C-alpha positions in Angstrom: -0.3 21.3 11.8 2.1 18.7 10.5 1.8 15.2 12.0 5.0 13.3 12.4 5.0 9.5 12.6 6.8 7.9 15.5 8.3 4.4 15.2 5.4 3.3 17.4 2.7 4.8 15.1 4.5 3.5 12.0 4.5 0.0 13.6 0.8 0.5 14.3 0.1 1.3 10.7 2.2 -1.6 9.5 0.3 -3.9 12.0 -3.1 -2.7 10.6 -1.8 -3.5 7.0 -0.6 -6.9 8.3 -4.0 -7.6 9.8 -5.7 -6.7 6.5 -3.3 -9.0 4.6 -4.0 -11.8 7.1 -7.7 -11.3 6.6 -7.3 -11.6 2.9 -5.1 -14.7 3.3 -7.6 -16.4 5.6 -10.7 -15.6 3.6 -9.2 -16.8 0.3 -8.2 -20.1 1.9 -11.5 -20.6 3.6 -13.4 -19.8 0.3 -11.5 -22.6 -1.5 -10.8 -25.2 1.1 -13.0 -24.9 4.2 -11.9 -28.4 5.2 -8.2 -27.5 5.7 -6.7 -25.6 8.6 -4.3 -22.8 8.0 -1.4 -25.0 9.1 -2.4 -27.6 6.6 -2.6 -25.1 3.8 0.7 -23.5 4.8 2.3 -27.0 4.7 0.7 -27.6 1.3 2.1 -24.3 0.1 5.6 -25.2 1.2 5.3 -28.7 -0.4 4.1 -27.2 -3.6 6.8 -24.5 -3.7 9.8 -26.8 -2.7 8.8 -30.2 -4.3 10.1 -32.7 -3.5 10.7 -31.8 0.1 11.2 -33.8 3.3 8.9 -33.5 6.4 11.7 -32.0 8.4 12.2 -29.2 5.8 8.5 -28.5 5.9 8.6 -28.3 9.7 11.7 -26.0 9.5 10.0 -23.7 6.9 6.9 -23.4 9.0 8.7 -23.1 12.4 6.7 -26.0 13.7 7.7 -29.2 15.5 7.9 -32.3 13.2 5.0 -34.1 14.9 2.6 -31.2 14.1 3.8 -31.3 10.5 3.4 -35.1 10.3 -0.2 -34.8 11.5 -0.9 -32.0 9.0 0.7 -34.0 6.1 -1.2 -37.2 7.2 -4.5 -35.2 6.7 -3.2 -33.8 3.4 -2.3 -37.2 2.2 -5.7 -38.7 3.3 -7.5 -35.9 1.3 -5.5 -36.7 -1.8 -3.6 -33.4 -1.8 -0.1 -34.7 -1.1 1.8 -37.9 -2.0 4.6 -39.5 -0.2 7.6 -41.4 -1.5 10.7 -42.9 0.1 13.8 -40.8 -0.6 16.0 -43.1 -2.8 19.1 -41.3 -1.4 18.1 -41.8 2.2 15.7 -44.6 3.0 14.8 -43.1 6.4 13.4 -40.0 4.8 10.0 -39.5 3.2 9.7 -37.1 0.3 6.5 -35.0 -0.1 5.0 -33.7 -3.3 1.6 -32.1 -4.1 -0.8 -34.1 -6.2 -2.5 -32.3 -9.2 -5.4 -31.6 -6.9 -3.1 -30.1 -4.2 -1.3 -27.9 -6.7 -4.6 -26.7 -8.1 -5.7 -25.6 -4.7 -2.6 -23.6 -4.1 -2.9 -22.0 -7.6 -6.6 -21.2 -7.0 -5.8 -19.5 -3.7 -3.1 -17.5 -5.3 -5.4 -16.4 -8.1 -8.1 -15.3 -5.6 -5.5 -13.4 -3.5 -4.2 -11.7 -6.7 -7.7 -10.6 -7.6 -8.4 -9.2 -4.1 -5.1 -7.4 -4.0 -5.5 -6.1 -7.6 -8.9 -4.7 -6.7 -7.4 -2.9 -3.7 -4.4 -1.6 -5.6 -6.7 -0.5 -8.5 -8.4 2.0 -6.1 -5.1 3.8 -5.5 -4.0 6.6 -7.9 -1.0 5.7 -10.1 1.6 7.4 -8.0 0.4 5.9 -4.7 0.2 2.4 -6.3 3.7 2.7 -7.7 5.1 3.9 -4.3 3.3 1.1 -2.5 4.5 -1.6 -4.8 8.0 -0.3 -4.5 7.7 -0.2 -0.7 6.3 -3.8 -0.7 9.2 -5.0 -2.7 11.7 -3.4 -0.4 9.8 -4.6 2.7 9.8 -8.2 1.4 13.5 -8.1 0.6 14.3 -6.9 4.2 11.8 -9.2 5.8 13.5 -12.2 4.2 16.6 -11.4 6.3 14.8 -11.1 9.6 13.4 -14.0 11.7 9.9 -13.7 13.1 11.4 -12.7 16.4 13.2 -9.7 14.9 16.7 -11.2 14.8 18.6 -10.7 11.6 19.7 -14.0 10.0 
């Protein structure tokens, strides 16, 4: 008997994959930096990827209110992971950049995530792996045009 996937069952399969990815993301962060929250790590990631960046841009990228990002960045600064500087073009803005230690943490988490994902992908046969990588690339491209609430941007 042929089984057809409905949109609901396909979404359920995608949700299971998302949960597996979140577990990988969480466990690799906890392994490296148990003292940081996921929000703090996400802020560090945005700062490392978009250096130099303002606090309001970090808040916008994370979809958080500025006061939450300020608290997260205060803790990152206190731990020596982020440095602050006044924006020379706008004295009311503070620019954020990762320290060498902060950048090393982001790079180490990425290395660990790549290792876990490579191990999983390595267990697939060549055709399935190629199809999955192609699907991931297409999914990522489309996801970048959709907000978390499902509204196209």
